[in-house]
C-alpha atoms as a printed R data frame, in Angstrom:
    type eleno elety resid chain resno        x       y       z
1   ATOM     1    CA   MET     A     1  -96.967  29.023 101.655
2   ATOM     2    CA   LYS     A     2  -98.975  25.847 102.038
3   ATOM     3    CA   ARG     A     3 -101.929  27.575 100.489
4   ATOM     4    CA   LEU     A     4  -99.789  28.670  97.537
5   ATOM     5    CA   LEU     A     5  -98.448  25.151  97.046
6   ATOM     6    CA   ALA     A     6 -101.989  23.813  97.180
7   ATOM     7    CA   ILE     A     7 -102.844  26.106  94.293
8   ATOM     8    CA   LEU     A     8  -99.653  25.584  92.242
9   ATOM     9    CA   LEU     A     9  -99.307  21.812  92.479
10  ATOM    10    CA   PRO     A    10 -102.544  21.024  90.574
11  ATOM    11    CA   ILE     A    11 -101.589  23.609  87.965
12  ATOM    12    CA   LEU     A    12  -98.139  22.035  87.588
13  ATOM    13    CA   ALA     A    13  -99.681  18.574  87.379
14  ATOM    14    CA   VAL     A    14 -102.035  19.657  84.593
15  ATOM    15    CA   ALA     A    15  -99.178  21.367  82.749
16  ATOM    16    CA   LEU     A    16  -97.045  18.246  83.040
17  ATOM    17    CA   TYR     A    17  -99.952  16.094  81.805
18  ATOM    18    CA   LEU     A    18 -100.405  18.366  78.811
19  ATOM    19    CA   SER     A    19  -96.677  18.267  78.072
20  ATOM    20    CA   VAL     A    20  -96.476  14.513  77.433
21  ATOM    21    CA   ALA     A    21  -98.329  12.267  75.000
22  ATOM    22    CA   ARG     A    22  -98.495   8.533  74.551
23  ATOM    23    CA   VAL     A    23  -98.581   6.765  71.174
24  ATOM    24    CA   PRO     A    24 -100.196   3.320  71.606
25  ATOM    25    CA   ASP     A    25  -98.445   0.203  70.365
26  ATOM    26    CA   GLY     A    26  -99.148  -0.539  66.709
27  ATOM    27    CA   ASN     A    27  -99.572   3.146  65.862
28  ATOM    28    CA   LEU     A    28  -97.578   6.086  64.580
29  ATOM    29    CA   ALA     A    29  -98.288   9.734  65.248
30  ATOM    30    CA   VAL     A    30  -97.660  12.949  63.383
31  ATOM    31    CA   ALA     A    31  -97.001  15.967  65.581
32  ATOM    32    CA   GLY     A    32  -96.772  19.593  64.568
33  ATOM    33    CA   LYS     A    33  -97.930  21.606  61.615
34  ATOM    34    CA   GLU     A    34  -97.265  20.900  57.955
35  ATOM    35    CA   GLY     A    35  -93.660  21.731  57.105
36  ATOM    36    CA   ALA     A    36  -92.498  21.304  60.697
37  ATOM    37    CA   ALA     A    37  -94.246  18.040  61.484
38  ATOM    38    CA   ARG     A    38  -92.428  15.089  62.955
39  ATOM    39    CA   VAL     A    39  -93.242  11.412  63.343
40  ATOM    40    CA   LEU     A    40  -93.523   9.784  66.752
41  ATOM    41    CA   GLY     A    41  -93.337   6.057  67.361
42  ATOM    42    CA   PRO     A    42  -95.078   4.069  70.098
43  ATOM    43    CA   GLY     A    43  -94.392   5.189  73.692
44  ATOM    44    CA   TRP     A    44  -94.397   8.370  75.813
45  ATOM    45    CA   HIS     A    45  -93.188  11.655  74.334
46  ATOM    46    CA   PHE     A    46  -92.532  15.096  75.894
47  ATOM    47    CA   ARG     A    47  -94.087  17.739  73.666
48  ATOM    48    CA   GLY     A    48  -94.292  20.866  75.746
49  ATOM    49    CA   PRO     A    49  -97.436  22.378  77.224
50  ATOM    50    CA   PHE     A    50 -100.373  23.317  75.038
51  ATOM    51    CA   ALA     A    51  -99.036  21.507  71.934
52  ATOM    52    CA   PRO     A    52 -101.722  20.630  69.339
53  ATOM    53    CA   PRO     A    53 -103.193  17.109  69.470
54  ATOM    54    CA   LEU     A    54 -101.357  14.257  67.758
55  ATOM    55    CA   SER     A    55 -102.640  12.699  64.535
56  ATOM    56    CA   LEU     A    56 -102.638   8.978  65.251
57  ATOM    57    CA   TYR     A    57 -102.475   6.364  62.477
58  ATOM    58    CA   PRO     A    58 -102.393   2.562  62.655
59  ATOM    59    CA   ALA     A    59  -99.094   1.181  61.412
60  ATOM    60    CA   GLN     A    60 -101.118  -1.378  59.453
61  ATOM    61    CA   PRO     A    61 -104.107   0.540  58.058
62  ATOM    62    CA   ALA     A    62 -107.019  -1.506  56.729
63  ATOM    63    CA   ALA     A    63 -110.371  -0.929  55.048
64  ATOM    64    CA   SER     A    64 -113.268  -2.955  53.681
65  ATOM    65    CA   ALA     A    65 -115.588  -2.198  50.789
66  ATOM    66    CA   ASP     A    66 -119.106  -3.537  50.277
67  ATOM    67    CA   PRO     A    67 -119.864  -5.342  47.009
68  ATOM    68    CA   SER     A    68 -120.173  -2.998  44.058
69  ATOM    69    CA   PRO     A    69 -120.425  -3.676  40.292
70  ATOM    70    CA   LEU     A    70 -117.261  -4.431  38.330
71  ATOM    71    CA   THR     A    71 -117.448  -4.198  34.547
72  ATOM    72    CA   PHE     A    72 -115.168  -6.625  32.702
73  ATOM    73    CA   GLY     A    73 -113.578  -6.475  29.287
74  ATOM    74    CA   ASP     A    74 -116.487  -8.299  27.652
75  ATOM    75    CA   GLY     A    75 -119.026  -5.852  29.113
76  ATOM    76    CA   SER     A    76 -120.337  -8.225  31.762
77  ATOM    77    CA   SER     A    77 -120.773  -6.974  35.319
78  ATOM    78    CA   TYR     A    78 -120.405  -8.709  38.696
79  ATOM    79    CA   ALA     A    79 -120.631  -7.246  42.198
80  ATOM    80    CA   ALA     A    80 -117.610  -7.854  44.432
81  ATOM    81    CA   GLY     A    81 -116.425  -6.509  47.764
82  ATOM    82    CA   PHE     A    82 -112.853  -6.472  49.037
83  ATOM    83    CA   ASP     A    83 -110.574  -5.996  52.034
84  ATOM    84    CA   ILE     A    84 -107.376  -3.961  51.653
85  ATOM    85    CA   THR     A    85 -104.453  -3.624  54.044
86  ATOM    86    CA   GLY     A    86 -101.024  -2.002  54.007
87  ATOM    87    CA   ARG     A    87  -98.176  -0.856  56.233
88  ATOM    88    CA   ILE     A    88  -96.840   2.603  57.036
89  ATOM    89    CA   ASP     A    89  -93.541   3.327  58.775
90  ATOM    90    CA   ALA     A    90  -91.823   6.445  60.013
91  ATOM    91    CA   ALA     A    91  -90.534   7.242  56.538
92  ATOM    92    CA   GLY     A    92  -94.024   7.169  55.021
93  ATOM    93    CA   ALA     A    93  -96.111   8.568  57.859
94  ATOM    94    CA   LEU     A    94  -95.915  12.209  56.773
95  ATOM    95    CA   ALA     A    95  -97.010  11.372  53.217
96  ATOM    96    CA   PHE     A    96  -99.823   9.215  54.588
97  ATOM    97    CA   ASP     A    97 -100.888  12.014  56.942
98  ATOM    98    CA   ALA     A    98 -101.153  14.461  54.043
99  ATOM    99    CA   ALA     A    99 -102.965  11.989  51.762
100 ATOM   100    CA   SER     A   100 -105.505  10.738  54.313
101 ATOM   101    CA   ARG     A   101 -106.253  13.992  56.083
102 ATOM   102    CA   ASP     A   102 -109.629  14.524  54.365
103 ATOM   103    CA   ALA     A   103 -110.982  10.991  53.854
104 ATOM   104    CA   GLY     A   104 -109.217   9.283  56.749
105 ATOM   105    CA   PRO     A   105 -107.121   6.115  56.439
106 ATOM   106    CA   PRO     A   106 -110.062   3.757  55.640
107 ATOM   107    CA   GLY     A   107 -111.486   6.190  53.107
108 ATOM   108    CA   LEU     A   108 -108.127   6.584  51.353
109 ATOM   109    CA   LEU     A   109 -107.537   2.832  51.123
110 ATOM   110    CA   ARG     A   110 -111.114   2.167  50.047
111 ATOM   111    CA   SER     A   111 -111.050   4.726  47.215
112 ATOM   112    CA   ILE     A   112 -107.650   3.559  45.937
113 ATOM   113    CA   GLY     A   113 -108.707  -0.106  46.157
114 ATOM   114    CA   SER     A   114 -112.000   0.519  44.332
115 ATOM   115    CA   ALA     A   115 -110.267   2.396  41.519
116 ATOM   116    CA   ALA     A   116 -107.608  -0.301  41.178
117 ATOM   117    CA   LEU     A   117 -110.168  -3.101  41.103
118 ATOM   118    CA   ALA     A   118 -112.321  -1.296  38.535
119 ATOM   119    CA   ALA     A   119 -109.314  -0.640  36.292
120 ATOM   120    CA   ALA     A   120 -108.101  -4.239  36.561
121 ATOM   121    CA   ALA     A   121 -111.552  -5.633  35.774
122 ATOM   122    CA   LYS     A   122 -111.995  -3.408  32.726
123 ATOM   123    CA   ARG     A   123 -108.982  -4.979  31.035
124 ATOM   124    CA   ALA     A   124 -109.703  -8.567  32.171
125 ATOM   125    CA   PRO     A   125 -112.076 -11.414  31.208
126 ATOM   126    CA   PRO     A   126 -114.565 -12.670  33.840
127 ATOM   127    CA   VAL     A   127 -112.497 -15.812  34.413
128 ATOM   128    CA   ASP     A   128 -109.939 -13.618  36.195
129 ATOM   129    CA   LEU     A   129 -112.488 -13.042  38.946
130 ATOM   130    CA   ALA     A   130 -112.609 -16.777  39.628
131 ATOM   131    CA   SER     A   131 -108.947 -17.615  39.030
132 ATOM   132    CA   GLY     A   132 -107.405 -15.016  41.348
133 ATOM   133    CA   ALA     A   133 -105.748 -13.134  38.490
134 ATOM   134    CA   LEU     A   134 -108.015 -10.108  39.022
135 ATOM   135    CA   GLU     A   135 -107.090  -9.951  42.697
136 ATOM   136    CA   LYS     A   136 -103.384 -10.035  41.830
137 ATOM   137    CA   ALA     A   137 -103.695  -7.333  39.171
138 ATOM   138    CA   ALA     A   138 -105.773  -5.065  41.432
139 ATOM   139    CA   THR     A   139 -103.255  -5.459  44.262
140 ATOM   140    CA   ALA     A   140 -100.425  -4.371  41.951
141 ATOM   141    CA   LEU     A   141 -102.356  -1.290  40.794
142 ATOM   142    CA   ALA     A   142 -103.330  -0.344  44.343
143 ATOM   143    CA   ALA     A   143  -99.743  -0.777  45.575
144 ATOM   144    CA   ARG     A   144  -98.507   1.499  42.785
145 ATOM   145    CA   ALA     A   145 -101.024   4.185  43.723
146 ATOM   146    CA   LEU     A   146 -100.426   3.958  47.486
147 ATOM   147    CA   ALA     A   147  -96.612   3.907  47.403
148 ATOM   148    CA   PRO     A   148  -96.241   7.718  47.031
149 ATOM   149    CA   ARG     A   149  -98.834   8.070  49.799
150 ATOM   150    CA   GLY     A   150  -96.558   6.291  52.254
151 ATOM   151    CA   VAL     A   151  -98.182   2.829  52.194
152 ATOM   152    CA   ALA     A   152  -96.175  -0.338  51.539
153 ATOM   153    CA   GLU     A   153  -96.918  -4.081  51.578
154 ATOM   154    CA   VAL     A   154 -100.386  -3.556  50.080
155 ATOM   155    CA   SER     A   155 -102.721  -6.551  49.933
156 ATOM   156    CA   LEU     A   156 -106.164  -6.520  48.303
157 ATOM   157    CA   LYS     A   157 -108.364  -9.575  48.851
158 ATOM   158    CA   LEU     A   158 -111.717 -10.112  47.154
159 ATOM   159    CA   ARG     A   159 -114.597 -11.222  49.305
160 ATOM   160    CA   PRO     A   160 -116.563 -14.324  48.259
161 ATOM   161    CA   LEU     A   161 -119.284 -13.591  45.717
162 ATOM   162    CA   ALA     A   162 -122.902 -13.600  46.809
163 ATOM   163    CA   ALA     A   163 -125.002 -16.494  45.489
164 ATOM   164    CA   PRO     A   164 -126.622 -14.648  42.520
165 ATOM   165    CA   GLU     A   165 -123.257 -13.319  41.353
166 ATOM   166    CA   CYS     A   166 -121.569 -16.686  41.825
167 ATOM   167    CA   MET     A   167 -124.299 -18.340  39.743
168 ATOM   168    CA   ARG     A   168 -124.025 -15.782  36.952
169 ATOM   169    CA   LEU     A   169 -120.252 -16.141  36.829
170 ATOM   170    CA   ALA     A   170 -120.557 -19.943  36.806
171 ATOM   171    CA   GLN     A   171 -122.964 -19.623  33.860
172 ATOM   172    CA   ALA     A   172 -120.508 -17.380  32.011
173 ATOM   173    CA   LEU     A   173 -117.656 -19.857  32.563
174 ATOM   174    CA   ALA     A   174 -119.675 -23.001  31.833
175 ATOM   175    CA   GLY     A   175 -119.165 -22.830  28.060
176 ATOM   176    CA   ASP     A   176 -115.414 -23.190  28.505
177 ATOM   177    CA   ARG     A   177 -115.831 -25.731  31.331
178 ATOM   178    CA   LEU     A   178 -114.149 -23.338  33.742
179 ATOM   179    CA   SER     A   179 -116.930 -23.196  36.322
180 ATOM   180    CA   GLY     A   180 -114.845 -25.549  38.465
181 ATOM   181    CA   LEU     A   181 -112.685 -22.558  39.400
182 ATOM   182    CA   LEU     A   182 -115.609 -21.502  41.614
183 ATOM   183    CA   HIS     A   183 -115.759 -24.816  43.488
184 ATOM   184    CA   ASP     A   184 -114.777 -23.492  46.921
185 ATOM   185    CA   ALA     A   185 -116.970 -20.394  46.708
186 ATOM   186    CA   ALA     A   186 -120.004 -22.291  45.378
187 ATOM   187    CA   SER     A   187 -119.560 -25.112  47.878
188 ATOM   188    CA   ALA     A   188 -119.499 -22.683  50.808
189 ATOM   189    CA   LEU     A   189 -122.655 -20.982  49.536
190 ATOM   190    CA   ALA     A   190 -124.526 -24.242  48.897
191 ATOM   191    CA   GLU     A   191 -123.640 -25.666  52.317
192 ATOM   192    CA   ALA     A   192 -124.519 -22.527  54.256
193 ATOM   193    CA   PRO     A   193 -127.724 -22.571  56.346
194 ATOM   194    CA   GLY     A   194 -130.637 -21.256  54.316
195 ATOM   195    CA   ALA     A   195 -128.823 -21.585  50.977
196 ATOM   196    CA   GLY     A   196 -131.043 -20.386  48.135
197 ATOM   197    CA   TRP     A   197 -131.676 -21.736  44.676
198 ATOM   198    CA   GLU     A   198 -128.927 -19.608  43.127
199 ATOM   199    CA   ALA     A   199 -126.317 -21.230  45.389
200 ATOM   200    CA   HIS     A   200 -127.429 -24.751  44.430
201 ATOM   201    CA   THR     A   201 -127.500 -23.803  40.743
202 ATOM   202    CA   ALA     A   202 -123.960 -22.423  40.964
203 ATOM   203    CA   MET     A   203 -122.809 -25.636  42.648
204 ATOM   204    CA   GLY     A   204 -124.536 -27.692  39.939
205 ATOM   205    CA   LEU     A   205 -122.711 -25.778  37.214
206 ATOM   206    CA   VAL     A   206 -119.420 -26.348  39.027
207 ATOM   207    CA   LEU     A   207 -120.052 -30.091  39.332
208 ATOM   208    CA   GLU     A   208 -121.174 -30.345  35.717
209 ATOM   209    CA   SER     A   209 -117.938 -28.717  34.555
210 ATOM   210    CA   GLN     A   210 -116.067 -31.241  36.720
211 ATOM   211    CA   LYS     A   211 -117.874 -34.082  34.921
212 ATOM   212    CA   ASP     A   212 -120.097 -35.065  37.836
213 ATOM   213    CA   PRO     A   213 -123.546 -35.103  36.155
214 ATOM   214    CA   HIS     A   214 -125.267 -36.934  39.005
215 ATOM   215    CA   GLY     A   215 -124.029 -34.440  41.580
216 ATOM   216    CA   ALA     A   216 -125.026 -31.582  39.281
217 ATOM   217    CA   GLU     A   217 -128.495 -33.077  38.769
218 ATOM   218    CA   LYS     A   218 -129.031 -33.241  42.531
219 ATOM   219    CA   GLU     A   219 -128.040 -29.595  42.964
220 ATOM   220    CA   TYR     A   220 -130.373 -28.473  40.165
221 ATOM   221    CA   LEU     A   221 -133.220 -30.475  41.688
222 ATOM   222    CA   ASP     A   222 -132.519 -28.900  45.076
223 ATOM   223    CA   ALA     A   223 -132.670 -25.489  43.387
224 ATOM   224    CA   LEU     A   224 -136.049 -26.280  41.816
225 ATOM   225    CA   THR     A   225 -137.378 -27.568  45.141
226 ATOM   226    CA   LEU     A   226 -136.719 -24.087  46.521
227 ATOM   227    CA   HIS     A   227 -137.976 -22.262  43.410
228 ATOM   228    CA   PRO     A   228 -139.902 -24.472  40.917
229 ATOM   229    CA   GLY     A   229 -140.080 -21.674  38.354
230 ATOM   230    CA   ALA     A   230 -136.370 -20.781  38.310
231 ATOM   231    CA   LEU     A   231 -135.072 -20.776  34.743
232 ATOM   232    CA   PRO     A   232 -131.286 -21.384  35.147
233 ATOM   233    CA   PRO     A   233 -131.495 -24.785  36.917
234 ATOM   234    CA   MET     A   234 -134.403 -25.810  34.682
235 ATOM   235    CA   ALA     A   235 -132.387 -24.985  31.568
236 ATOM   236    CA   GLN     A   236 -129.600 -27.289  32.733
237 ATOM   237    CA   LEU     A   237 -132.004 -30.140  33.477
238 ATOM   238    CA   VAL     A   238 -133.696 -29.694  30.103
239 ATOM   239    CA   ALA     A   239 -130.299 -30.248  28.466
240 ATOM   240    CA   ILE     A   240 -129.413 -33.201  30.715
241 ATOM   241    CA   TYR     A   241 -132.734 -35.070  30.470
242 ATOM   242    CA   SER     A   242 -133.195 -34.345  26.756
243 ATOM   243    CA   ALA     A   243 -129.740 -35.743  26.006
244 ATOM   244    CA   VAL     A   244 -130.542 -39.069  27.703
245 ATOM   245    CA   GLY     A   245 -134.225 -39.201  26.763
246 ATOM   246    CA   GLU     A   246 -135.609 -39.010  30.321
247 ATOM   247    CA   PHE     A   247 -138.690 -37.108  29.234
248 ATOM   248    CA   SER     A   248 -140.968 -38.338  32.014
249 ATOM   249    CA   LYS     A   249 -138.688 -36.717  34.615
250 ATOM   250    CA   LEU     A   250 -138.397 -33.600  32.510
251 ATOM   251    CA   ASP     A   251 -142.134 -33.278  31.974
252 ATOM   252    CA   ARG     A   252 -142.873 -33.480  35.713
253 ATOM   253    CA   LEU     A   253 -140.435 -30.665  36.414
254 ATOM   254    CA   LEU     A   254 -141.768 -28.533  33.559
255 ATOM   255    CA   GLU     A   255 -145.349 -29.057  34.688
256 ATOM   256    CA   ALA     A   256 -144.379 -27.891  38.182
257 ATOM   257    CA   GLY     A   257 -142.623 -24.881  36.681
258 ATOM   258    CA   ILE     A   258 -145.658 -23.990  34.568
259 ATOM   259    CA   GLN     A   259 -147.894 -24.344  37.618
260 ATOM   260    CA   ALA     A   260 -145.602 -21.937  39.490
261 ATOM   261    CA   GLN     A   261 -145.400 -19.524  36.530
262 ATOM   262    CA   PRO     A   262 -148.355 -20.114  34.164
263 ATOM   263    CA   THR     A   263 -147.296 -17.342  31.782
264 ATOM   264    CA   SER     A   264 -143.651 -18.406  31.415
265 ATOM   265    CA   ILE     A   265 -143.011 -18.602  27.684
266 ATOM   266    CA   GLN     A   266 -139.733 -20.397  28.300
267 ATOM   267    CA   HIS     A   267 -141.315 -23.211  30.330
268 ATOM   268    CA   LEU     A   268 -144.132 -23.649  27.826
269 ATOM   269    CA   GLY     A   269 -141.631 -23.737  24.955
270 ATOM   270    CA   TRP     A   270 -139.513 -26.367  26.680
271 ATOM   271    CA   TYR     A   271 -142.587 -28.450  27.454
272 ATOM   272    CA   ALA     A   272 -143.764 -28.273  23.845
273 ATOM   273    CA   MET     A   273 -140.352 -29.416  22.590
274 ATOM   274    CA   SER     A   274 -140.317 -32.301  25.068
275 ATOM   275    CA   LEU     A   275 -143.747 -33.431  23.866
276 ATOM   276    CA   LEU     A   276 -142.597 -33.092  20.249
277 ATOM   277    CA   ARG     A   277 -139.547 -35.288  20.905
278 ATOM   278    CA   GLN     A   278 -141.981 -37.899  22.246
279 ATOM   279    CA   LYS     A   279 -144.121 -37.609  19.063
280 ATOM   280    CA   ARG     A   280 -147.036 -36.270  21.116
281 ATOM   281    CA   LEU     A   281 -147.826 -33.818  18.355
282 ATOM   282    CA   THR     A   282 -151.351 -32.786  19.392
283 ATOM   283    CA   GLU     A   283 -150.266 -31.980  22.958
284 ATOM   284    CA   SER     A   284 -147.199 -30.163  21.707
285 ATOM   285    CA   GLU     A   285 -149.299 -28.007  19.388
286 ATOM   286    CA   LYS     A   286 -151.767 -27.169  22.165
287 ATOM   287    CA   THR     A   287 -148.896 -26.093  24.412
288 ATOM   288    CA   ILE     A   288 -147.411 -23.847  21.713
289 ATOM   289    CA   VAL     A   289 -150.818 -22.316  20.989
290 ATOM   290    CA   ARG     A   290 -151.193 -21.609  24.706
291 ATOM   291    CA   ALA     A   291 -147.851 -19.838  24.719
292 ATOM   292    CA   LEU     A   292 -148.727 -17.866  21.571
293 ATOM   293    CA   ALA     A   293 -151.888 -16.623  23.271
294 ATOM   294    CA   ILE     A   294 -149.529 -14.923  25.747
295 ATOM   295    CA   GLU     A   295 -147.015 -13.701  23.156
296 ATOM   296    CA   PRO     A   296 -148.521 -13.854  19.626
297 ATOM   297    CA   ALA     A   297 -145.469 -12.459  17.797
298 ATOM   298    CA   ASN     A   298 -142.908 -14.815  19.354
299 ATOM   299    CA   VAL     A   299 -140.839 -15.936  16.346
300 ATOM   300    CA   MET     A   300 -139.414 -19.041  18.026
301 ATOM   301    CA   LEU     A   301 -142.899 -20.271  19.003
302 ATOM   302    CA   LEU     A   302 -144.279 -19.604  15.517
303 ATOM   303    CA   ASN     A   303 -141.469 -21.568  13.906
304 ATOM   304    CA   ASN     A   304 -141.970 -24.402  16.384
305 ATOM   305    CA   LEU     A   305 -145.703 -24.464  15.654
306 ATOM   306    CA   GLY     A   306 -145.009 -24.604  11.926
307 ATOM   307    CA   GLY     A   307 -142.602 -27.471  12.523
308 ATOM   308    CA   VAL     A   308 -145.312 -29.437  14.348
309 ATOM   309    CA   GLN     A   309 -147.775 -28.739  11.522
310 ATOM   310    CA   ILE     A   310 -145.234 -30.027   8.986
311 ATOM   311    CA   GLN     A   311 -144.855 -33.251  10.955
312 ATOM   312    CA   GLU     A   312 -148.643 -33.605  11.016
313 ATOM   313    CA   GLY     A   313 -148.683 -33.251   7.207
314 ATOM   314    CA   ARG     A   314 -150.476 -29.882   7.326
315 ATOM   315    CA   VAL     A   315 -148.144 -28.098   4.934
316 ATOM   316    CA   ALA     A   316 -150.608 -25.322   4.006
317 ATOM   317    CA   ASP     A   317 -151.134 -24.454   7.697
318 ATOM   318    CA   ALA     A   318 -147.373 -24.514   8.237
319 ATOM   319    CA   ILE     A   319 -146.824 -22.086   5.343
320 ATOM   320    CA   GLU     A   320 -149.245 -19.592   6.895
321 ATOM   321    CA   THR     A   321 -147.576 -19.983  10.292
322 ATOM   322    CA   PHE     A   322 -144.121 -19.405   8.804
323 ATOM   323    CA   ARG     A   323 -145.467 -16.322   7.007
324 ATOM   324    CA   LYS     A   324 -146.548 -14.973  10.406
325 ATOM   325    CA   ALA     A   325 -143.067 -15.647  11.769
326 ATOM   326    CA   ARG     A   326 -141.479 -13.781   8.874
327 ATOM   327    CA   THR     A   327 -143.862 -10.848   9.348
328 ATOM   328    CA   ALA     A   328 -143.012 -10.727  13.054
329 ATOM   329    CA   LYS     A   329 -139.284 -10.592  12.264
330 ATOM   330    CA   PRO     A   330 -138.634 -10.081   8.525
331 ATOM   331    CA   GLY     A   331 -134.883 -10.804   8.578
332 ATOM   332    CA   ASP     A   332 -134.994 -13.923  10.750
333 ATOM   333    CA   ARG     A   333 -132.972 -16.626   8.981
334 ATOM   334    CA   GLN     A   334 -134.860 -19.554  10.507
335 ATOM   335    CA   SER     A   335 -138.235 -18.119   9.451
336 ATOM   336    CA   LEU     A   336 -137.009 -17.489   5.908
337 ATOM   337    CA   TYR     A   337 -135.578 -20.994   5.630
338 ATOM   338    CA   ASN     A   338 -138.721 -22.617   7.048
339 ATOM   339    CA   LEU     A   339 -141.033 -20.633   4.767
340 ATOM   340    CA   GLY     A   340 -138.896 -21.371   1.699
341 ATOM   341    CA   THR     A   341 -138.665 -25.119   2.350
342 ATOM   342    CA   ALA     A   342 -142.396 -25.359   3.191
343 ATOM   343    CA   LEU     A   343 -143.317 -23.664  -0.098
344 ATOM   344    CA   CYS     A   344 -140.969 -25.996  -1.976
345 ATOM   345    CA   ALA     A   345 -142.545 -28.981  -0.192
346 ATOM   346    CA   ALA     A   346 -145.917 -27.769  -1.478
347 ATOM   347    CA   GLY     A   347 -144.550 -27.722  -5.060
348 ATOM   348    CA   LYS     A   348 -144.150 -23.925  -5.102
349 ATOM   349    CA   ASP     A   349 -140.405 -23.894  -5.735
350 ATOM   350    CA   ALA     A   350 -140.388 -20.634  -7.719
351 ATOM   351    CA   GLU     A   351 -142.133 -18.899  -4.805
352 ATOM   352    CA   GLY     A   352 -139.983 -20.542  -2.144
353 ATOM   353    CA   LEU     A   353 -136.588 -19.958  -3.789
354 ATOM   354    CA   PRO     A   354 -136.381 -16.178  -3.038
355 ATOM   355    CA   PHE     A   355 -136.951 -16.872   0.676
356 ATOM   356    CA   LEU     A   356 -134.164 -19.449   0.657
357 ATOM   357    CA   LEU     A   357 -131.816 -16.964  -1.014
358 ATOM   358    CA   ASP     A   358 -132.791 -14.345   1.576
359 ATOM   359    CA   ALA     A   359 -131.959 -16.914   4.279
360 ATOM   360    CA   GLU     A   360 -128.514 -17.350   2.700
361 ATOM   361    CA   ARG     A   361 -127.900 -13.607   2.899
362 ATOM   362    CA   ALA     A   362 -129.221 -13.406   6.477
363 ATOM   363    CA   GLY     A   363 -126.185 -15.167   7.930
364 ATOM   364    CA   ALA     A   364 -123.891 -18.217   8.087
365 ATOM   365    CA   PRO     A   365 -125.452 -20.583   5.529
366 ATOM   366    CA   THR     A   366 -125.318 -24.326   6.136
367 ATOM   367    CA   PRO     A   367 -125.024 -27.369   3.832
368 ATOM   368    CA   LEU     A   368 -128.724 -28.002   4.499
369 ATOM   369    CA   LEU     A   369 -129.641 -24.564   3.163
370 ATOM   370    CA   PHE     A   370 -127.373 -24.964   0.124
371 ATOM   371    CA   ASP     A   371 -129.029 -28.329  -0.625
372 ATOM   372    CA   ALA     A   372 -132.492 -26.757  -0.404
373 ATOM   373    CA   ILE     A   373 -131.473 -23.944  -2.789
374 ATOM   374    CA   ALA     A   374 -129.909 -26.447  -5.212
375 ATOM   375    CA   ARG     A   375 -133.127 -28.527  -5.304
376 ATOM   376    CA   ALA     A   376 -135.250 -25.425  -5.856
377 ATOM   377    CA   TYR     A   377 -133.034 -24.305  -8.759
378 ATOM   378    CA   ARG     A   378 -133.146 -27.781 -10.300
379 ATOM   379    CA   LYS     A   379 -136.935 -27.946 -10.070
380 ATOM   380    CA   THR     A   380 -137.266 -24.499 -11.634
381 ATOM   381    CA   GLY     A   381 -135.034 -25.574 -14.540
382 ATOM   382    CA   ASP     A   382 -131.806 -23.722 -13.701
383 ATOM   383    CA   ALA     A   383 -129.345 -26.639 -13.821
384 ATOM   384    CA   ARG     A   384 -126.263 -24.387 -13.828
385 ATOM   385    CA   ARG     A   385 -127.165 -22.694 -10.549
386 ATOM   386    CA   ALA     A   386 -128.279 -26.029  -9.127
387 ATOM   387    CA   ARG     A   387 -124.797 -27.470  -9.770
388 ATOM   388    CA   GLU     A   388 -123.190 -24.374  -8.236
389 ATOM   389    CA   TYR     A   389 -125.132 -24.787  -4.976
390 ATOM   390    CA   GLU     A   390 -124.573 -28.532  -4.910
391 ATOM   391    CA   GLY     A   391 -120.858 -27.729  -5.027
392 ATOM   392    CA   ARG     A   392 -121.232 -25.226  -2.177
393 ATOM   393    CA   ALA     A   393 -123.100 -27.799  -0.109
394 ATOM   394    CA   SER     A   394 -120.354 -30.361  -0.696
395 ATOM   395    CA   SER     A   395 -117.601 -27.880   0.223
396 ATOM   396    CA   ALA     A   396 -119.404 -26.776   3.402
397 ATOM   397    CA   ARG     A   397 -119.744 -30.311   4.764
398 ATOM   398    CA   PRO     A   398 -117.041 -31.412   7.224
399 ATOM   399    CA   ALA     A   399 -114.541 -33.897   5.849
400 ATOM   400    CA   PRO     A   400 -115.197 -37.522   6.912
401 ATOM   401    CA   ALA     A   401 -113.066 -38.794   9.747
402 ATOM   402    CA   PRO     A   402 -110.137 -40.958   8.589
403 ATOM   403    CA   HIS     A   403 -110.387 -44.690   9.203
404 ATOM   404    CA   ALA     A   404 -108.381 -45.989  12.131
């Protein structure tokens, strides 16, 4: 008898162990097969021997997604990651079990969150990424998709943008002075150990939009200390220093940028324009010629070179340079205008007039262009057309401001 009990007791103990199951706190379980399944809450449950394993689910499922590109309504793209959470209860556990059986809870939430974020971004402007409106819209879409899958109280939170993405978004918002919406994100990036030039540039754009030019200047200079050839911070400093005439500061930075990137057309072009503003015509021309040796058909450089030649009184050379610009890009309005006015300046109004008329057709004419066409018509003896274009020039000019 004792021997029999010694054999049966372990068997009974194993059977009893297999007959009960524990659901940990903070979880729900689904027991049984589809159609006859039931939901078990936290605690111990008697299930009978040899019952299939429970499917355990957290009552508050969560998932995270690494940054991936989001395409906005204007076609721009920014990479953003997110965290998504929700809540399931006994009433929704069976639906959640069926929906997440293949991908698992994190996979289900991640796929729904990604789809919701992509759909929200497609119908939104980039400013929504900075303002929080995108996050709110994506949460609503995700909640709508997860409700029939048993998930309630859905929350989708965007992760902070990486420095390159934050900088690009700050650039996109700068025109409307909305970069300040990124203040917290840019500040955290710029103050982090090992912050790169993109982080400092983003912070500079934020400060500039908040009307703190000195703070912005410092951030741009910090960016160039890390990467002397970086174009975005240099572009901002070109605008700042050119506006206040601090060309000595600007030239030192541009020289460092050219030393770092000797073949940078953009740096050479900026440097040439700085020298031109200082009336250092010979040096400006040499710089443009150096850039043209790298990119001979660059229309902007050719027009700039012709402009320098005009200022030096070398009208014939300028005409040939503007012809090269027009050949490089036949429909370029600036090249057509420059060639037409240069020919007129050389007394060749009949030859220059067609180029001026082509410039008018090439896009948004200005009072300056209308004036040039009117003078060319007058010099070629067509007084009627001259008066017509003089009238157009007058109508295109903004009305004078009223006296106070």
